[in-house]
C-alpha positions as CSV (number, residue, x, y, z in Angstrom):
1,X,16.3,59.6,34.4
2,X,13.8,60.8,32.0
3,X,10.5,58.9,31.8
4,X,9.0,58.1,28.4
5,X,6.4,60.7,27.7
6,X,4.5,62.0,24.5
7,X,5.6,65.6,25.2
8,X,9.2,66.3,25.8
9,X,10.0,68.5,28.8
10,X,10.9,72.1,28.0
11,X,14.4,73.5,29.1
12,X,15.2,77.1,29.1
13,X,18.7,78.0,28.5
14,X,19.9,81.6,29.3
15,X,23.3,82.3,28.2
16,X,24.9,85.1,26.3
17,X,27.2,82.9,24.3
18,X,25.3,82.2,21.0
19,X,27.6,79.4,19.9
20,X,27.1,77.7,23.2
21,X,23.3,78.2,22.9
22,X,23.4,76.5,19.5
23,X,25.5,73.6,20.9
24,X,23.1,73.1,23.7
25,X,20.3,73.0,21.4
26,X,21.8,70.4,19.1
27,X,22.7,68.1,22.1
28,X,19.6,68.3,24.0
29,X,16.9,68.5,21.5
30,X,16.2,64.7,21.4
31,X,15.2,64.6,25.0
32,X,13.9,68.3,25.5
33,X,12.0,71.0,23.9
34,X,14.9,73.8,24.1
35,X,14.2,77.5,24.3
36,X,17.0,79.9,24.4
37,X,17.7,83.4,25.8
38,X,20.9,85.6,25.4
39,X,19.9,87.9,28.3
40,X,18.3,87.7,31.8
41,X,15.4,90.0,30.9
42,X,14.4,87.9,27.7
43,X,14.8,84.7,29.7
44,X,12.3,86.0,32.4
45,X,9.9,87.0,29.6
46,X,10.0,83.5,28.1
47,X,9.5,82.1,31.5
48,X,6.3,84.3,31.8
49,X,4.8,82.8,28.6
50,X,6.1,79.2,28.4
51,X,5.7,76.2,30.9
52,X,9.3,75.4,31.5
53,X,10.4,72.4,33.5
54,X,14.1,73.2,33.9
55,X,16.4,76.2,33.5
56,X,20.2,76.4,32.7
57,X,21.2,79.8,34.0
58,X,24.7,81.3,33.3
59,X,25.9,83.3,36.4
60,X,27.4,86.1,34.2
61,X,24.9,88.0,31.8
62,X,25.2,91.2,29.7
63,X,22.2,93.0,31.4
64,X,21.7,91.6,34.9
65,X,23.5,89.1,37.1
66,X,22.5,85.4,36.9
67,X,21.9,85.6,40.8
68,X,19.3,88.4,40.3
69,X,17.7,86.4,37.5
70,X,17.4,83.4,39.7
71,X,15.8,85.7,42.5
72,X,13.2,86.7,39.9
73,X,12.7,83.3,38.6
74,X,11.7,81.9,42.1
75,X,9.1,84.8,42.3
76,X,7.6,83.8,38.9
77,X,7.7,80.1,39.6
78,X,9.1,78.7,42.9
79,X,8.9,75.2,41.7
80,X,11.0,75.4,38.6
81,X,14.4,73.8,38.9
82,X,17.4,76.1,38.1
83,X,20.9,74.8,37.4
84,X,23.5,77.7,37.6
85,X,26.4,77.4,35.2
86,X,29.7,79.5,35.5
87,X,33.2,79.6,33.9
88,X,34.6,81.2,37.0
89,X,34.8,79.2,40.3
90,X,33.3,81.4,43.2
91,X,32.1,79.6,46.4
92,X,30.3,82.7,47.5
93,X,28.2,82.7,44.4
94,X,27.5,79.1,44.7
95,X,26.3,79.3,48.2
96,X,24.1,82.3,47.6
97,X,22.6,80.5,44.5
98,X,21.9,77.4,46.7
99,X,20.4,79.6,49.4
100,X,18.1,81.3,46.8
101,X,16.8,77.9,45.7
102,X,19.1,76.7,42.8
103,X,19.0,72.9,42.4
104,X,22.7,72.6,41.5
105,X,25.8,74.5,40.4
106,X,28.0,73.5,37.4
107,X,31.4,74.8,36.4
108,X,32.5,75.0,32.8
109,X,33.7,73.3,31.0
110,X,31.8,69.9,31.6
111,X,31.2,66.9,29.6
112,X,27.7,66.5,27.8
113,X,27.2,63.2,29.7
114,X,27.5,65.1,33.0
115,X,25.0,67.7,32.2
116,X,22.6,65.1,30.7
117,X,22.8,63.0,33.7
118,X,22.1,66.1,36.1
119,X,19.2,67.1,33.9
120,X,17.6,63.6,34.0
121,X,18.2,63.5,37.8
122,X,16.5,66.8,38.1
123,X,13.5,65.7,36.3
124,X,13.2,62.4,38.2
125,X,13.3,64.5,41.4
126,X,10.5,66.7,39.9
127,X,8.5,63.6,38.9
128,X,8.8,62.1,42.3
129,X,7.7,65.2,44.0
130,X,4.6,65.4,41.8
131,X,3.9,61.7,42.4
132,X,4.1,62.3,46.0
133,X,1.6,65.3,45.9
134,X,-0.7,63.0,43.5
135,X,-0.7,60.1,45.9
136,X,-1.2,62.5,48.9
137,X,-4.5,63.4,47.2
138,X,-5.3,59.9,46.3
139,X,-4.8,58.8,49.8
140,X,-6.9,61.4,51.3
141,X,-9.7,59.1,50.8
142,X,-7.7,56.7,52.8
143,X,-5.4,58.3,55.5
144,X,-3.0,61.3,55.3
145,X,-0.3,59.3,57.2
146,X,-0.6,56.2,55.1
147,X,2.4,54.3,53.7
148,X,3.4,55.8,50.2
149,X,3.3,53.3,47.5
150,X,2.5,53.3,43.7
151,X,2.9,49.5,43.0
152,X,-0.1,47.4,41.8
153,X,0.0,45.6,45.3
154,X,-0.2,48.8,47.1
155,X,-3.0,50.3,45.1
156,X,-5.0,47.1,45.6
157,X,-4.7,47.7,49.3
158,X,-5.9,51.4,48.8
159,X,-8.9,50.1,47.0
160,X,-9.7,47.5,49.5
161,X,-9.4,50.0,52.5
162,X,-11.9,52.4,50.8
163,X,-14.4,49.6,50.2
164,X,-14.3,48.1,53.6
165,X,-13.7,51.1,55.9
166,X,-17.3,52.1,56.3
167,X,-18.4,48.6,57.5
168,X,-17.9,47.1,60.9
169,X,-16.2,43.9,59.3
170,X,-13.2,42.6,61.3
171,X,-10.0,42.9,59.4
172,X,-6.9,40.8,59.7
173,X,-3.6,42.5,58.3
174,X,-0.8,40.2,57.6
175,X,2.8,40.9,56.7
176,X,6.3,41.0,58.0
177,X,7.5,43.5,60.7
178,X,7.9,46.9,59.5
179,X,5.6,46.9,56.4
180,X,3.1,49.3,58.1
181,X,0.4,47.3,59.5
182,X,-0.6,49.8,62.0
183,X,-0.7,52.6,59.5
184,X,-3.1,50.5,57.4
185,X,-5.2,49.9,60.6
186,X,-5.2,53.6,61.3
187,X,-6.3,54.3,57.5
188,X,-9.4,52.1,57.9
189,X,-10.3,53.8,61.2
190,X,-10.0,57.3,59.6
191,X,-12.3,56.3,56.6
192,X,-14.9,54.8,58.8
193,X,-17.9,56.2,60.6
194,X,-15.9,55.9,63.8
195,X,-13.2,58.3,62.9
196,X,-14.1,60.8,65.6
197,X,-14.0,58.1,68.2
198,X,-10.9,56.5,69.7
199,X,-8.4,54.5,67.9
200,X,-6.6,52.2,70.4
201,X,-3.6,50.2,69.6
202,X,-2.1,47.6,71.7
203,X,0.8,45.3,70.9
204,X,0.1,41.9,72.4
205,X,3.5,40.6,72.0
206,X,5.1,43.7,73.9
207,X,3.0,43.0,77.3
208,X,3.9,40.5,79.8
209,X,1.7,37.5,79.5
210,X,0.5,38.0,83.0
211,X,-0.7,41.5,82.2
212,X,-2.3,40.9,78.8
213,X,-5.7,40.0,80.2
214,X,-5.7,43.0,82.4
215,X,-4.5,45.4,79.5
216,X,-7.3,44.2,77.2
217,X,-10.2,43.8,79.6
218,X,-9.2,45.8,82.8
219,X,-9.3,44.7,86.3
220,X,-11.0,45.5,89.6
221,X,-9.4,46.9,92.8
222,X,-7.8,44.0,94.6
223,X,-8.0,41.5,91.8
224,X,-4.5,40.5,92.2
225,X,-1.5,41.7,94.2
226,X,-0.6,45.3,93.2
227,X,-4.1,46.0,91.7
228,X,-4.6,49.0,94.1
229,X,-7.3,50.6,92.1
230,X,-9.7,49.8,89.4
231,X,-8.3,49.7,85.9
232,X,-10.2,50.2,82.6
233,X,-8.8,47.9,79.7
234,X,-8.3,48.6,76.1
235,X,-11.9,47.4,75.1
236,X,-13.5,50.0,77.4
237,X,-11.1,52.9,76.1
238,X,-11.9,51.9,72.5
239,X,-15.7,51.9,73.0
240,X,-17.4,53.4,69.9
241,X,-14.1,53.3,68.1
242,X,-11.5,51.0,66.7
243,X,-9.3,48.4,68.7
244,X,-6.0,47.4,66.8
245,X,-4.8,44.3,68.2
246,X,-1.1,44.0,66.9
247,X,0.7,40.7,67.0
248,X,-2.5,38.8,67.9
249,X,-0.7,35.6,67.4
250,X,1.3,35.9,70.6
251,X,-1.9,35.7,72.8
252,X,-2.2,32.6,75.1
253,X,-4.9,30.0,74.1
254,X,-7.1,30.9,77.2
255,X,-7.1,34.6,76.2
256,X,-7.7,33.7,72.7
257,X,-11.0,32.0,74.1
258,X,-11.8,35.1,75.9
259,X,-11.3,37.3,72.9
260,X,-13.4,35.0,70.7
261,X,-16.3,35.5,73.3
262,X,-16.0,39.2,73.2
263,X,-16.0,39.2,69.3
264,X,-19.1,37.1,69.4
265,X,-21.1,38.4,72.3
266,X,-19.8,42.0,72.4
267,X,-19.4,41.8,76.1
268,X,-16.8,41.0,78.8
269,X,-16.0,41.3,82.5
270,X,-13.0,42.8,84.2
271,X,-10.5,40.6,85.8
272,X,-11.6,39.9,89.4
273,X,-15.1,41.4,88.7
274,X,-18.6,39.8,87.8
275,X,-20.0,43.0,86.2
276,X,-20.8,42.3,82.4
277,X,-19.7,45.2,80.4
278,X,-21.1,45.8,76.8
279,X,-18.8,47.0,74.2
280,X,-19.0,48.5,70.8
281,X,-15.7,48.3,69.1
282,X,-14.5,47.5,65.7
283,X,-11.6,45.0,65.6
284,X,-8.5,45.2,63.4
285,X,-6.0,42.6,64.1
286,X,-2.4,42.2,62.7
287,X,0.3,39.5,62.9
288,X,3.6,38.9,61.2
289,X,3.0,35.0,61.7
290,X,1.0,32.6,59.6
291,X,-2.0,32.3,61.8
292,X,-3.6,29.8,59.3
293,X,-0.7,27.4,59.9
294,X,-0.5,28.0,63.6
295,X,-4.2,27.1,63.9
296,X,-3.3,23.8,61.9
297,X,-0.5,23.3,64.4
298,X,-2.9,24.0,67.4
299,X,-1.0,27.0,68.4
300,X,-3.9,29.4,67.6
301,X,-7.7,28.6,67.8
302,X,-9.0,27.9,64.3
303,X,-12.4,29.5,65.3
304,X,-10.7,32.8,66.4
305,X,-8.7,32.8,63.2
306,X,-11.8,32.6,60.9
307,X,-13.6,35.1,63.2
308,X,-10.5,37.6,62.6
309,X,-9.9,36.8,59.0
310,X,-13.2,38.1,57.7
311,X,-11.4,40.7,55.6
312,X,-7.8,39.7,55.0
313,X,-5.3,42.3,54.0
314,X,-1.7,41.2,53.1
315,X,0.8,43.7,53.1
316,X,3.8,42.7,50.8
317,X,7.4,43.1,52.0
318,X,9.3,46.0,50.6
319,X,11.5,43.7,48.5
320,X,8.3,42.6,46.6
321,X,7.4,46.1,45.6
322,X,10.8,47.8,44.9
323,X,9.1,50.1,42.6
324,X,7.9,51.9,45.7
325,X,11.4,52.5,47.0
326,X,12.4,55.7,45.1
327,X,9.0,57.4,46.0
328,X,9.4,56.3,49.7
329,X,13.0,57.7,49.7
330,X,11.7,61.0,48.5
331,X,8.8,61.0,50.8
332,X,10.9,60.5,53.9
333,X,13.6,62.8,52.8
334,X,10.9,65.5,52.6
335,X,9.7,64.5,56.0
336,X,13.1,64.7,57.8
337,X,14.2,67.7,56.0
338,X,11.1,69.4,57.6
339,X,11.7,67.9,60.9
340,X,15.5,68.8,61.2
341,X,15.7,71.8,58.9
342,X,17.9,70.1,56.3
343,X,18.2,70.3,52.6
344,X,18.9,66.9,51.4
345,X,17.4,66.8,47.9
346,X,17.8,63.1,46.6
347,X,20.3,60.4,45.9
348,X,22.5,59.7,43.1
349,X,21.7,57.0,40.5
350,X,24.4,54.7,41.9
351,X,23.1,55.1,45.6
352,X,19.6,54.6,44.2
353,X,20.4,51.4,42.5
354,X,22.1,50.2,45.8
355,X,19.0,51.1,47.9
356,X,16.7,49.5,45.3
357,X,18.7,46.3,45.2
358,X,19.1,45.9,48.9
359,X,16.6,43.3,50.5
360,X,15.3,45.4,53.3
361,X,14.7,42.8,56.1
362,X,13.2,45.5,58.3
363,X,10.9,46.8,55.3
364,X,9.6,50.3,55.3
365,X,10.6,50.9,58.9
366,X,14.2,50.0,58.3
367,X,14.2,52.4,55.2
368,X,12.7,55.2,57.0
369,X,15.1,55.0,60.0
370,X,18.0,54.8,57.5
371,X,16.8,58.0,55.8
372,X,16.2,59.8,59.0
373,X,19.9,59.0,60.1
374,X,21.2,60.0,56.7
375,X,19.4,63.2,56.9
376,X,20.7,64.0,60.2
377,X,24.4,63.1,59.4
378,X,25.0,63.7,55.8
379,X,26.9,66.9,54.8
380,X,25.8,66.5,51.2
381,X,22.7,67.7,49.5
382,X,22.8,64.6,47.2
383,X,23.4,61.3,48.9
384,X,26.0,59.2,47.2
385,X,27.3,55.5,47.8
386,X,29.8,56.9,50.4
387,X,26.8,58.1,52.6
388,X,25.3,54.6,52.6
389,X,25.6,52.6,55.9
390,X,28.3,49.8,55.7
391,X,25.7,47.0,55.7
392,X,24.1,48.3,52.6
393,X,27.4,48.7,50.8
394,X,28.1,45.1,51.5
395,X,25.4,44.3,49.0
396,X,27.9,45.5,46.4
397,X,30.6,43.7,48.1
398,X,31.2,40.7,45.9
399,X,30.7,42.8,42.8
400,X,33.2,45.4,43.8
401,X,35.6,42.8,44.9
402,X,35.5,41.0,41.4
403,X,36.0,44.4,39.7
404,X,39.0,45.3,42.0
405,X,40.5,41.9,41.3
406,X,40.3,42.6,37.6
407,X,42.0,46.1,37.9
408,X,38.9,48.0,36.7
409,X,39.0,51.8,37.0
410,X,36.2,53.8,38.3
411,X,34.6,54.3,34.9
412,X,34.7,50.6,34.3
413,X,33.2,49.7,37.7
414,X,30.4,52.1,37.2
415,X,29.6,50.6,33.8
416,X,29.7,47.1,35.2
417,X,27.4,48.1,38.1
418,X,24.9,49.7,35.7
419,X,25.0,46.6,33.6
420,X,24.4,44.4,36.8
421,X,21.4,46.6,37.6
422,X,19.9,46.6,34.1
423,X,20.1,42.8,33.8
424,X,18.4,42.4,37.1
425,X,15.6,44.7,36.0
426,X,15.2,43.0,32.8
427,X,15.0,39.6,34.6
428,X,12.4,40.9,37.0
429,X,10.2,41.9,34.0
430,X,10.9,38.7,31.9
431,X,13.1,40.5,29.6
432,X,10.2,42.8,28.6
433,X,12.2,45.9,27.4
434,X,9.2,48.3,27.6
435,X,8.4,47.4,31.1
436,X,12.0,47.3,32.2
437,X,12.5,50.9,30.6
438,X,9.6,52.1,32.6
439,X,11.0,50.7,35.9
440,X,14.4,52.2,35.0
441,X,12.9,55.5,34.2
442,X,14.2,55.8,30.8
443,X,13.0,55.6,27.2
444,X,12.9,52.1,25.6
445,X,15.2,53.3,22.8
446,X,17.7,54.5,25.5
447,X,17.5,51.0,27.3
448,X,18.3,49.3,23.7
449,X,21.1,51.7,23.2
450,X,22.4,50.8,26.7
451,X,22.0,47.0,26.1
452,X,24.0,47.2,23.0
453,X,26.7,49.3,24.6
454,X,27.0,46.9,27.6
455,X,26.5,43.8,25.5
456,X,23.4,42.7,27.5
457,X,21.6,39.7,26.0
458,X,19.2,37.2,27.3
459,X,20.9,34.1,29.0
460,X,19.4,31.7,26.6
461,X,18.3,31.5,22.9
462,X,14.9,30.6,23.9
463,X,14.5,33.9,25.9
464,X,15.8,35.6,22.9
465,X,13.1,34.2,20.8
466,X,10.3,35.3,23.2
467,X,11.5,39.1,23.2
468,X,9.5,40.1,20.1
469,X,6.4,38.4,21.4
470,X,6.8,39.9,24.8
471,X,7.1,43.5,23.3
472,X,4.1,42.9,21.1
């Protein structure tokens, strides 16, 4: 939906029906700056001189075809989104328009709510694309493969990485599985003076406990059965670079003692060897467990915990930064569209509400895997509720069951789901309408209108009495 801005986005409408142009202008002028053209050539001329965000383009024009106008538009500005409109259904024309880069294709007649929803969705798509590009530039200081995020918590992490990267301080990254701890470790390495040297990652939990010591410190030939040749461990491989110890809490206590010695003395011996090997590595460790509590329970050495926890970085779960979900979806759609040669352009408002409401136990990794699967399997350019996996759809299960039991039709069901989502958003922002409107991507006046239409009120009179103070 449209974000609240000081300057309304400009829409160019190219249609030879003067009465229709006047109707469009009246209907859209509250949310857009409207420019109109009665011919293809005039529309192209306006595009050359005006900063246009969206174009509504009729297929049939008096001078040149809408398809030819679309082709020229993309030459003038390949980034402007064009929605084709026509009174005659022609699948071949629709397919050609999409191939030439049209964002969507509408048939007359259509409801004003339908065209407004499409225009808002198109603008939201543009905003997400721009934000992805902006954050890519912002994250160039961090790492080009770093997790996408615009929430305050993620911005704090970006700032912390920039401040600590160029030091040799040990970093401990905590957070649930799938939040992107290794990406953050790589970002720290890429911004450090060690960036041209090795980044070596080892998942301590994925290695047999009998082999962990050998993997970390290496072994000499004959050190144990099967050791037929000398093996260099991760500390040697990471020399002058960064060693990332993922799930460090899974290490045995005796190996924790040896790791502590390496951190303090910067030296170690291979298994079965007596030669002391000096090492110059920066340690970045990570854990999805509470190492401080483990230390209190004597399951983790407290001296090692304090040695690792010099710079703590906690990555919040995705459910605690839901405002990042639309941007992450757009990021992964672009990534896998490129990988698989697909053209999935976005998700419907209903699908986005479902994805945002879902609790994501697997965090960003789960979201990425799901988007990859949808890009591969979907036959639609815009993902809808029916495209979502059944386990996600079950989030709506009780609500859908209740609506079905009451005999609600589709329009009523959509209204109830919208009401449910708005109430949840308001509750998450303490019923601050301005902040909730920003999160929903709509103007505060639009939110007030929807609250009135859907009869949304604070649960208690005390909450209602706070609204004015909150808005101030």
